[in-house]
Structure formats: structure tokens, C-alpha cells
PASEBA-1860 file (N, C-alpha, C; in nm, 3 decimals):
! residues 232
1> XXXXXXXX> -7.618/-1.468/-13.069/-7.507/-1.336/-12.992/-7.584/-1.219/-13.057 ~ -7.569/-1.125/-12.950/-7.631/-0.996/-13.069/-7.492/-0.926/-13.101 ~ -7.543/-0.867/-13.193/-7.460/-0.764/-13.284/-7.388/-0.646/-13.219 ~ -7.253/-0.654/-13.182/-7.206/-0.533/-13.091/-7.239/-0.422/-13.150 ~ -7.306/-0.378/-13.258/-7.328/-0.249/-13.320/-7.474/-0.235/-13.244 ~ -7.534/-0.318/-13.204/-7.659/-0.294/-13.132/-7.610/-0.250/-12.969 ~ -7.519/-0.196/-12.935/-7.510/-0.183/-12.797/-7.515/0.006/-12.805 ~ -7.514/0.019/-12.694/-7.495/0.170/-12.653/-7.445/0.180/-12.491
9> XXXXXXXX> -7.346/0.244/-12.522/-7.280/0.288/-12.394/-7.296/0.410/-12.325 ~ -7.307/0.446/-12.207/-7.340/0.549/-12.153/-7.281/0.539/-12.025 ~ -7.179/0.666/-11.988/-7.128/0.720/-11.894/-7.166/0.865/-11.839 ~ -7.230/0.861/-11.684/-7.261/0.955/-11.640/-7.197/0.994/-11.471 ~ -7.125/1.076/-11.481/-7.084/1.103/-11.354/-7.095/1.261/-11.314 ~ -7.152/1.369/-11.396/-7.152/1.492/-11.369/-7.215/1.517/-11.245 ~ -7.219/1.675/-11.193/-7.321/1.693/-11.076/-7.442/1.726/-11.131 ~ -7.552/1.738/-11.037/-7.695/1.818/-11.082/-7.707/1.904/-11.001
17> XXXXXXXX> -7.641/2.030/-11.001/-7.697/2.121/-10.904/-7.828/2.193/-10.972 ~ -7.833/2.212/-11.076/-7.977/2.288/-11.163/-8.079/2.211/-11.173 ~ -8.183/2.254/-11.181/-8.318/2.195/-11.211/-8.304/2.171/-11.386 ~ -8.341/2.020/-11.400/-8.344/1.972/-11.565/-8.485/1.935/-11.606 ~ -8.482/1.906/-11.706/-8.611/1.935/-11.787/-8.720/1.829/-11.734 ~ -8.828/1.850/-11.731/-8.960/1.752/-11.718/-8.917/1.578/-11.794 ~ -8.996/1.517/-11.688/-9.009/1.391/-11.737/-9.071/1.352/-11.821 ~ -9.171/1.451/-11.835/-9.253/1.401/-11.954/-9.364/1.295/-11.910
25> XXXXXXXX> -9.405/1.282/-11.809/-9.531/1.176/-11.734/-9.668/1.182/-11.833 ~ -9.661/1.303/-11.904/-9.776/1.332/-12.014/-9.715/1.289/-12.111 ~ -9.650/1.264/-12.174/-9.605/1.190/-12.319/-9.685/1.115/-12.389 ~ -9.738/1.162/-12.499/-9.819/1.073/-12.579/-9.799/0.927/-12.608 ~ -9.893/0.832/-12.583/-9.837/0.727/-12.593/-9.925/0.654/-12.727 ~ -9.892/0.619/-12.814/-9.939/0.595/-12.935/-10.070/0.437/-12.907 ~ -10.143/0.445/-12.975/-10.214/0.280/-12.970/-10.129/0.187/-13.005 ~ -10.169/0.092/-12.908/-10.074/-0.027/-12.891/-9.901/0.005/-12.857
33> XXXXXXXX> -9.903/0.116/-12.805/-9.756/0.178/-12.746/-9.758/0.136/-12.624 ~ -9.609/0.183/-12.582/-9.583/0.186/-12.421/-9.473/0.321/-12.397 ~ -9.516/0.353/-12.250/-9.418/0.411/-12.183/-9.361/0.367/-12.078 ~ -9.298/0.365/-12.016/-9.210/0.330/-11.859/-9.132/0.410/-11.803 ~ -9.145/0.435/-11.697/-8.993/0.519/-11.640/-8.947/0.401/-11.489 ~ -8.811/0.356/-11.482/-8.807/0.258/-11.452/-8.663/0.272/-11.318 ~ -8.651/0.241/-11.191/-8.578/0.290/-11.102/-8.560/0.131/-11.033 ~ -8.436/0.117/-11.003/-8.382/0.020/-10.926/-8.287/0.081/-10.833
41> XXXXXXXX> -8.244/0.023/-10.723/-8.169/0.052/-10.657/-8.117/-0.081/-10.521 ~ -8.010/-0.055/-10.448/-7.954/-0.097/-10.358/-7.923/-0.074/-10.235 ~ -7.951/-0.068/-10.128/-7.915/-0.001/-9.976/-7.735/0.003/-9.959 ~ -7.717/0.092/-9.881/-7.564/0.109/-9.883/-7.495/-0.014/-9.794 ~ -7.598/-0.075/-9.711/-7.511/-0.200/-9.689/-7.560/-0.324/-9.741 ~ -7.590/-0.283/-9.838/-7.610/-0.425/-9.925/-7.736/-0.520/-9.897 ~ -7.820/-0.494/-9.805/-7.885/-0.615/-9.752/-8.068/-0.550/-9.775 ~ -8.091/-0.479/-9.837/-8.214/-0.445/-9.934/-8.199/-0.379/-10.071
49> XXXXXXXX> -8.333/-0.408/-10.129/-8.302/-0.395/-10.293/-8.425/-0.320/-10.299 ~ -8.457/-0.246/-10.424/-8.600/-0.208/-10.469/-8.603/-0.203/-10.615 ~ -8.699/-0.208/-10.685/-8.720/-0.212/-10.846/-8.883/-0.147/-10.859 ~ -8.884/-0.055/-10.944/-9.019/-0.020/-10.958/-9.012/0.004/-11.084 ~ -9.118/0.036/-11.181/-9.156/0.071/-11.293/-9.313/0.112/-11.312 ~ -9.320/0.223/-11.375/-9.425/0.315/-11.364/-9.462/0.320/-11.509 ~ -9.610/0.223/-11.555/-9.633/0.192/-11.678/-9.714/0.224/-11.716 ~ -9.752/0.321/-11.837/-9.840/0.352/-11.916/-9.859/0.244/-12.079
57> XXXXXXXX> -9.930/0.125/-12.063/-9.962/0.049/-12.173/-9.866/-0.037/-12.142 ~ -9.885/-0.118/-12.038/-9.811/-0.237/-11.954/-9.757/-0.327/-12.038 ~ -9.618/-0.349/-12.052/-9.592/-0.452/-12.155/-9.579/-0.569/-12.085 ~ -9.629/-0.611/-11.973/-9.624/-0.735/-11.865/-9.782/-0.758/-11.896 ~ -9.867/-0.685/-11.935/-9.985/-0.707/-11.899/-10.067/-0.807/-12.049 ~ -10.113/-0.915/-11.985/-10.181/-1.021/-12.083/-10.332/-0.924/-12.126 ~ -10.364/-0.847/-12.059/-10.498/-0.822/-12.113/-10.456/-0.700/-12.193 ~ -10.351/-0.650/-12.212/-10.336/-0.543/-12.289/-10.304/-0.598/-12.436
65> XXXXXXXX> -10.219/-0.697/-12.413/-10.181/-0.822/-12.511/-10.311/-0.843/-12.617 ~ -10.388/-0.910/-12.512/-10.553/-0.937/-12.539/-10.615/-0.866/-12.649 ~ -10.622/-0.729/-12.558/-10.663/-0.585/-12.651/-10.601/-0.546/-12.772 ~ -10.491/-0.568/-12.785/-10.414/-0.535/-12.900/-10.448/-0.618/-13.035 ~ -10.501/-0.743/-12.998/-10.519/-0.851/-13.090/-10.668/-0.823/-13.113 ~ -10.727/-0.770/-13.037/-10.888/-0.749/-13.112/-10.882/-0.614/-13.139 ~ -10.813/-0.545/-13.121/-10.886/-0.401/-13.176/-10.754/-0.292/-13.176 ~ -10.812/-0.140/-13.143/-10.701/-0.044/-13.089/-10.726/-0.036/-12.936
73> XXXXXXXX> -10.674/-0.099/-12.847/-10.684/-0.011/-12.732/-10.630/0.108/-12.709 ~ -10.683/0.161/-12.588/-10.622/0.276/-12.517/-10.491/0.232/-12.426 ~ -10.366/0.283/-12.445/-10.235/0.219/-12.384/-10.305/0.276/-12.230 ~ -10.366/0.374/-12.168/-10.387/0.403/-12.046/-10.508/0.345/-11.963 ~ -10.553/0.251/-12.037/-10.663/0.176/-11.958/-10.570/0.002/-11.946 ~ -10.436/0.034/-11.956/-10.352/-0.100/-11.896/-10.234/-0.007/-11.843 ~ -10.259/0.058/-11.714/-10.101/0.159/-11.678/-10.112/0.055/-11.512 ~ -10.007/0.094/-11.459/-9.962/0.041/-11.328/-9.803/0.047/-11.269
81> XXXXXXXX> -9.821/0.054/-11.159/-9.695/0.075/-11.070/-9.647/-0.096/-11.006 ~ -9.525/-0.125/-11.067/-9.476/-0.232/-11.007/-9.378/-0.197/-10.919 ~ -9.396/-0.257/-10.781/-9.312/-0.223/-10.695/-9.234/-0.387/-10.657 ~ -9.119/-0.370/-10.645/-9.060/-0.484/-10.579/-8.963/-0.447/-10.445 ~ -8.978/-0.489/-10.347/-8.885/-0.471/-10.223/-8.837/-0.592/-10.200 ~ -8.683/-0.570/-10.183/-8.615/-0.709/-10.155/-8.543/-0.732/-10.008 ~ -8.490/-0.810/-9.929/-8.443/-0.794/-9.846/-8.478/-0.864/-9.697 ~ -8.460/-0.890/-9.605/-8.490/-0.950/-9.487/-8.594/-0.863/-9.406
89> XXXXXXXX> -8.721/-0.907/-9.414/-8.809/-0.783/-9.329/-8.876/-0.698/-9.368 ~ -8.842/-0.730/-9.562/-8.913/-0.595/-9.629/-8.934/-0.687/-9.767 ~ -8.967/-0.795/-9.798/-9.012/-0.856/-9.888/-9.133/-0.835/-9.937 ~ -9.154/-0.732/-10.029/-9.291/-0.718/-10.091/-9.298/-0.697/-10.255 ~ -9.427/-0.755/-10.290/-9.416/-0.707/-10.437/-9.561/-0.686/-10.476 ~ -9.604/-0.570/-10.586/-9.753/-0.529/-10.606/-9.723/-0.499/-10.725 ~ -9.836/-0.517/-10.792/-9.895/-0.468/-10.952/-10.025/-0.505/-10.960 ~ -10.091/-0.397/-10.946/-10.212/-0.359/-10.983/-10.261/-0.315/-11.131
97> XXXXXXXX> -10.331/-0.321/-11.211/-10.328/-0.304/-11.349/-10.493/-0.191/-11.349 ~ -10.450/-0.061/-11.391/-10.580/-0.003/-11.331/-10.621/0.089/-11.499 ~ -10.712/0.121/-11.501/-10.746/0.208/-11.645/-10.756/0.322/-11.628 ~ -10.753/0.393/-11.723/-10.768/0.548/-11.742/-10.822/0.652/-11.670 ~ -10.916/0.572/-11.617/-11.020/0.676/-11.497/-10.944/0.686/-11.354 ~ -10.843/0.604/-11.329/-10.743/0.602/-11.250/-10.622/0.656/-11.255 ~ -10.604/0.729/-11.394/-10.451/0.778/-11.402/-10.486/0.942/-11.419 ~ -10.415/0.996/-11.348/-10.386/1.155/-11.385/-10.241/1.162/-11.437
105> XXXXXXXX> -10.231/1.264/-11.551/-10.116/1.291/-11.602/-10.110/1.417/-11.611 ~ -9.983/1.502/-11.579/-9.917/1.600/-11.627/-9.778/1.601/-11.641 ~ -9.677/1.699/-11.676/-9.574/1.712/-11.736/-9.459/1.658/-11.628 ~ -9.484/1.659/-11.480/-9.419/1.623/-11.404/-9.477/1.559/-11.209 ~ -9.570/1.496/-11.320/-9.700/1.437/-11.214/-9.753/1.327/-11.257 ~ -9.729/1.216/-11.208/-9.790/1.092/-11.261/-9.894/1.019/-11.160 ~ -9.991/1.011/-11.167/-10.044/0.934/-11.056/-10.158/0.800/-11.111 ~ -10.124/0.695/-11.060/-10.183/0.585/-11.100/-10.281/0.487/-10.958
113> XXXXXXXX> -10.367/0.523/-10.968/-10.493/0.472/-10.869/-10.444/0.569/-10.721 ~ -10.408/0.462/-10.634/-10.361/0.573/-10.497/-10.220/0.610/-10.499 ~ -10.117/0.526/-10.571/-9.971/0.595/-10.603/-9.952/0.695/-10.671 ~ -9.863/0.792/-10.661/-9.839/0.919/-10.747/-9.677/0.915/-10.740 ~ -9.660/0.999/-10.828/-9.506/1.043/-10.882/-9.489/1.172/-10.902 ~ -9.400/1.259/-10.863/-9.387/1.366/-10.896/-9.232/1.406/-10.893 ~ -9.214/1.503/-10.997/-9.056/1.545/-11.040/-9.042/1.693/-11.015 ~ -8.913/1.742/-10.948/-8.969/1.951/-10.936/-8.820/1.920/-11.014
121> XXXXXXXX> -8.791/1.837/-11.078/-8.650/1.905/-11.183/-8.508/1.857/-11.120 ~ -8.544/1.813/-10.963/-8.391/1.779/-10.908/-8.387/1.642/-10.823 ~ -8.489/1.606/-10.791/-8.554/1.468/-10.764/-8.674/1.403/-10.761 ~ -8.706/1.313/-10.788/-8.826/1.225/-10.823/-8.868/1.174/-10.693 ~ -8.995/1.200/-10.641/-9.058/1.174/-10.527/-9.169/1.049/-10.571 ~ -9.179/0.924/-10.497/-9.287/0.841/-10.522/-9.374/0.796/-10.393 ~ -9.492/0.825/-10.400/-9.592/0.775/-10.312/-9.628/0.645/-10.325 ~ -9.599/0.577/-10.228/-9.634/0.412/-10.312/-9.777/0.400/-10.220
129> XXXXXXXX> -9.883/0.359/-10.260/-9.994/0.327/-10.164/-10.053/0.168/-10.250 ~ -9.998/0.090/-10.258/-10.044/-0.049/-10.304/-10.075/-0.140/-10.176 ~ -10.146/-0.269/-10.286/-10.174/-0.397/-10.216/-10.095/-0.493/-10.280 ~ -10.005/-0.575/-10.220/-9.929/-0.656/-10.248/-9.967/-0.809/-10.285 ~ -9.927/-0.873/-10.342/-9.971/-0.967/-10.393/-9.834/-1.111/-10.369 ~ -9.871/-1.263/-10.381/-10.022/-1.312/-10.361/-10.115/-1.262/-10.228 ~ -10.016/-1.268/-10.137/-10.030/-1.190/-10.033/-10.117/-1.088/-10.011 ~ -10.217/-1.048/-9.980/-10.275/-0.880/-9.981/-10.244/-0.826/-9.835
137> XXXXXXXX> -10.107/-0.742/-9.866/-10.100/-0.632/-9.765/-10.061/-0.534/-9.814 ~ -10.093/-0.414/-9.721/-10.063/-0.284/-9.774/-9.910/-0.244/-9.765 ~ -9.870/-0.165/-9.881/-9.744/-0.149/-9.908/-9.755/-0.006/-9.930 ~ -9.678/0.084/-9.834/-9.728/0.250/-9.849/-9.579/0.271/-9.766 ~ -9.540/0.373/-9.853/-9.427/0.492/-9.806/-9.371/0.568/-9.869 ~ -9.295/0.636/-9.885/-9.234/0.754/-9.956/-9.058/0.695/-10.029 ~ -9.050/0.730/-10.172/-8.933/0.698/-10.215/-8.846/0.796/-10.296 ~ -8.773/0.858/-10.279/-8.683/0.983/-10.328/-8.549/0.965/-10.409
145> XXXXXXXX> -8.570/0.955/-10.532/-8.458/0.970/-10.603/-8.379/1.067/-10.659 ~ -8.264/1.098/-10.588/-8.184/1.205/-10.634/-8.077/1.190/-10.735 ~ -8.094/1.249/-10.856/-7.953/1.196/-10.925/-7.828/1.287/-10.916 ~ -7.745/1.195/-10.936/-7.600/1.232/-10.918/-7.585/1.300/-11.021 ~ -7.618/1.269/-11.147/-7.594/1.304/-11.269/-7.705/1.325/-11.342 ~ -7.724/1.400/-11.467/-7.817/1.393/-11.526/-7.810/1.386/-11.670 ~ -7.850/1.283/-11.743/-7.820/1.233/-11.888/-7.929/1.340/-12.006 ~ -7.913/1.363/-12.076/-8.017/1.512/-12.147/-8.029/1.393/-12.247
153> XXXXXXXX> -7.978/1.290/-12.337/-8.001/1.263/-12.461/-8.075/1.102/-12.436 ~ -8.164/1.112/-12.517/-8.242/1.010/-12.560/-8.143/0.915/-12.665 ~ -8.207/0.793/-12.680/-8.126/0.713/-12.803/-8.243/0.626/-12.886 ~ -8.223/0.639/-12.992/-8.322/0.516/-13.070/-8.272/0.368/-13.040 ~ -8.340/0.283/-13.037/-8.327/0.154/-12.983/-8.336/0.050/-13.145 ~ -8.387/0.098/-13.240/-8.429/0.047/-13.357/-8.400/0.146/-13.461 ~ -8.390/0.093/-13.589/-8.356/0.203/-13.703/-8.479/0.273/-13.769 ~ -8.587/0.234/-13.738/-8.692/0.311/-13.759/-8.758/0.435/-13.675
161> XXXXXXXX> -8.708/0.438/-13.546/-8.677/0.556/-13.426/-8.873/0.480/-13.335 ~ -8.887/0.349/-13.369/-8.995/0.354/-13.299/-8.993/0.335/-13.153 ~ -8.880/0.298/-13.108/-8.879/0.240/-12.961/-8.737/0.356/-12.909 ~ -8.778/0.381/-12.790/-8.637/0.485/-12.747/-8.639/0.472/-12.619 ~ -8.517/0.466/-12.583/-8.460/0.455/-12.417/-8.386/0.572/-12.363 ~ -8.406/0.622/-12.239/-8.362/0.756/-12.206/-8.299/0.742/-12.073 ~ -8.164/0.671/-12.042/-8.089/0.678/-11.919/-8.097/0.787/-11.864 ~ -8.223/0.861/-11.788/-8.210/0.958/-11.729/-8.107/1.007/-11.612
169> XXXXXXXX> -8.101/0.907/-11.527/-7.977/0.919/-11.442/-7.937/0.770/-11.395 ~ -7.788/0.779/-11.463/-7.753/0.606/-11.443/-7.673/0.632/-11.320 ~ -7.677/0.728/-11.285/-7.611/0.735/-11.087/-7.718/0.817/-11.018 ~ -7.754/0.764/-10.921/-7.823/0.833/-10.841/-7.845/0.792/-10.675 ~ -7.885/0.884/-10.577/-7.926/0.854/-10.481/-8.037/0.812/-10.432 ~ -8.099/0.694/-10.313/-8.210/0.719/-10.294/-8.242/0.699/-10.160 ~ -8.351/0.761/-10.125/-8.414/0.750/-9.988/-8.520/0.660/-9.958 ~ -8.535/0.576/-9.906/-8.635/0.478/-9.887/-8.717/0.489/-9.761
177> XXXXXXXX> -8.864/0.552/-9.740/-8.917/0.547/-9.620/-9.039/0.453/-9.593 ~ -9.020/0.367/-9.573/-9.194/0.275/-9.603/-9.258/0.251/-9.450 ~ -9.358/0.298/-9.448/-9.456/0.254/-9.310/-9.496/0.147/-9.355 ~ -9.501/0.067/-9.446/-9.576/-0.059/-9.428/-9.496/-0.099/-9.568 ~ -9.445/-0.238/-9.497/-9.374/-0.260/-9.422/-9.274/-0.143/-9.311 ~ -9.261/-0.147/-9.194/-9.202/-0.054/-9.166/-9.014/-0.066/-9.166 ~ -8.965/0.030/-9.285/-8.883/0.032/-9.329/-8.779/0.147/-9.412 ~ -8.648/0.189/-9.346/-8.578/0.282/-9.413/-8.429/0.268/-9.390
185> XXXXXXXX> -8.407/0.324/-9.552/-8.270/0.308/-9.570/-8.265/0.377/-9.702 ~ -8.092/0.405/-9.711/-8.071/0.495/-9.813/-7.932/0.403/-9.883 ~ -7.923/0.448/-10.022/-7.833/0.367/-10.117/-7.806/0.440/-10.229 ~ -7.783/0.332/-10.344/-7.712/0.357/-10.513/-7.863/0.334/-10.579 ~ -7.892/0.392/-10.700/-8.007/0.400/-10.742/-7.997/0.441/-10.888 ~ -8.051/0.379/-10.983/-8.057/0.399/-11.134/-8.197/0.432/-11.162 ~ -8.206/0.538/-11.249/-8.342/0.617/-11.340/-8.340/0.609/-11.451 ~ -8.413/0.538/-11.562/-8.409/0.567/-11.663/-8.607/0.546/-11.784
193> XXXXXXXX> -8.648/0.592/-11.873/-8.736/0.554/-11.931/-8.728/0.492/-12.055 ~ -8.836/0.453/-12.112/-8.837/0.416/-12.250/-8.995/0.438/-12.309 ~ -8.984/0.459/-12.420/-9.085/0.449/-12.449/-9.130/0.393/-12.621 ~ -9.198/0.321/-12.647/-9.193/0.265/-12.798/-9.392/0.317/-12.875 ~ -9.394/0.346/-13.024/-9.501/0.382/-13.089/-9.572/0.223/-13.141 ~ -9.516/0.121/-13.072/-9.577/-0.011/-13.130/-9.523/-0.103/-12.965 ~ -9.602/-0.231/-12.954/-9.545/-0.325/-12.879/-9.402/-0.364/-12.885 ~ -9.374/-0.399/-12.802/-9.173/-0.415/-12.766/-9.170/-0.511/-12.888
201> XXXXXXXX> -9.256/-0.641/-12.857/-9.232/-0.725/-12.948/-9.241/-0.726/-13.067 ~ -9.309/-0.642/-13.104/-9.332/-0.584/-13.280/-9.192/-0.536/-13.316 ~ -9.101/-0.489/-13.247/-8.953/-0.434/-13.283/-8.852/-0.553/-13.246 ~ -8.865/-0.623/-13.185/-8.763/-0.687/-13.116/-8.774/-0.834/-13.088 ~ -8.666/-0.906/-13.176/-8.662/-1.075/-13.106/-8.562/-1.076/-13.013 ~ -8.484/-1.005/-12.943/-8.408/-1.021/-12.844/-8.392/-0.886/-12.790 ~ -8.372/-0.864/-12.671/-8.392/-0.724/-12.549/-8.313/-0.741/-12.455 ~ -8.235/-0.701/-12.419/-8.162/-0.699/-12.262/-8.095/-0.567/-12.249
209> XXXXXXXX> -8.026/-0.556/-12.134/-7.974/-0.482/-12.111/-7.851/-0.510/-11.973 ~ -7.782/-0.420/-11.949/-7.728/-0.449/-11.820/-7.646/-0.326/-11.780 ~ -7.623/-0.335/-11.652/-7.509/-0.151/-11.623/-7.422/-0.234/-11.481 ~ -7.314/-0.132/-11.459/-7.224/-0.159/-11.409/-7.111/-0.035/-11.334 ~ -7.100/-0.034/-11.238/-6.977/0.082/-11.168/-6.857/0.038/-11.193 ~ -6.779/0.186/-11.291/-6.680/0.130/-11.312/-6.571/0.193/-11.226 ~ -6.411/0.147/-11.228/-6.321/0.174/-11.108/-6.307/0.345/-11.067 ~ -6.343/0.400/-11.181/-6.323/0.535/-11.120/-6.459/0.622/-11.122
217> XXXXXXXX> -6.522/0.528/-11.048/-6.654/0.578/-11.006/-6.774/0.661/-11.082 ~ -6.759/0.606/-11.263/-6.854/0.619/-11.318/-6.967/0.529/-11.350 ~ -7.071/0.535/-11.411/-7.158/0.419/-11.448/-7.167/0.358/-11.585 ~ -7.124/0.239/-11.603/-7.132/0.196/-11.753/-7.290/0.157/-11.801 ~ -7.344/0.180/-11.889/-7.480/0.094/-11.919/-7.444/0.043/-12.052 ~ -7.496/-0.084/-12.073/-7.506/-0.138/-12.246/-7.622/-0.196/-12.219 ~ -7.665/-0.152/-12.351/-7.817/-0.208/-12.387/-7.809/-0.272/-12.524 ~ -7.834/-0.396/-12.527/-7.816/-0.484/-12.682/-7.976/-0.535/-12.697
225> XXXXXXXX> -7.999/-0.505/-12.819/-8.144/-0.609/-12.899/-8.091/-0.649/-13.070 ~ -8.182/-0.708/-13.029/-8.202/-0.763/-13.178/-8.327/-0.723/-13.218 ~ -8.303/-0.663/-13.338/-8.442/-0.583/-13.442/-8.488/-0.724/-13.496 ~ -8.651/-0.705/-13.494/-8.710/-0.813/-13.582/-8.688/-0.850/-13.697 ~ -8.671/-0.937/-13.751/-8.592/-0.996/-13.884/-8.446/-0.942/-13.959 ~ -8.378/-0.843/-13.841/-8.213/-0.867/-13.874/-8.142/-0.970/-13.828 ~ -8.072/-0.986/-13.929/-7.966/-1.118/-13.922/-7.886/-1.101/-13.812 ~ -7.817/-1.211/-13.733/-7.761/-1.186/-13.593/-7.610/-1.165/-13.664
END
């Protein structure tokens, strides 16, 4: 069982009427390290769901893991946008790893292959243009995430400060307008970011998180991790 001291609890319910700071899509990624931006959502009617991870130095990539064993790889050579749609008539999954030549980064814009993400200080817009697997089908559309509240504070996840979690918008609204497949819905969403100066597995033996809505309308997020070599 994880040590309760390894848990961060964040609540967020403040309005976001003003522009907020950059999401730092051009953040430096250390050799062997990673950064990602994460979105999940469920439709208001509960019939559809979505998960997206925008990754530089993909922690899921066996190619990146192999490259780390062999030397000092460029994290940008292992970039991807992971998209998963759930629900009747809209189940799709895409995860294509691309090299640095396919990546363009600015403080408020990230492009990985034909898909692009932009932040205007008020909402996140994701233009998805991917091919699904295992059956190759086009996955194309626009997703907008509107923070209901905005958390300015990142959290160190380890004692050395090598791994950081930033719960950007624990509460948000989402608009999903997909052209392929034809799908449109709105719902509740969550947005965060993580980054690390080393591989995730170098810092932790265990790593998990959860979140849920409270009765008063706020959102609680619990982040649990067991640092490598730390006693239970």
C-alpha cells in the first residue's frame, strides 16, 4: 500500500474569465525524459468518452525504451498523439509515433504530424487528423477544452524534483466535433500535464492517480506514487 504522504490533493472550482499562462508546449525535454499533456472527458449523457495524451518522449514507446538502452536518444524522435474514443458508434484508437522532423513546437502550439494543438490562454483546441489501429480508418475532427477553473501550481512528485505534475484544469468543459467518425457531443473534462528529467520507471516503483467530483461541485485529485527504493 502506498504511503499516504505520497498523495497530493487538489481541488479547483474557481472561474477562469481571464487569459492564463502558457501551457509550455516548447518546454525543454531532457535526454531520456518526457513531457505530456493529458485530457479525458465524458459526455453529458454518459454515452461517449474520450482520452488524449500529447507526448514528447513517449513513455509507452518500446522504441524509445530501446533507444535509451543504446545511448542518448532525442525525446522528440518519439512523439505521438494518443487518441481514444469510446461509446456506441464512435469507438476509435490512434497512436502513431513520429520523429523530430514531424514535430513543431511553440509556447502555445504543438504540431505532431498532421495533428495540432493550440492554447489561446482561455481554451485548448485540438485538431485531430490521425489513422486508427488495428483497422486503419481516418480519425479527424476538432476538440476544444474550456477550463472551468485553472490551477497555476505544479507539484513535484519525487524528492529530487525530477518528475512534475501540473493539474492544469481539474474541472473543464469539452466540445467534441468529429468528422470521421461523424460524432458531436459536449461534456465534462479534465486537463493536466506531466514532465520528467529521466524515464518514469527510473523514479518510481509504483505510480497511479485518481480523481472524482465532490458533493459540493468541486473536483478532488489524488496522486499516489512509490519512489524507487523507498520503503512502503
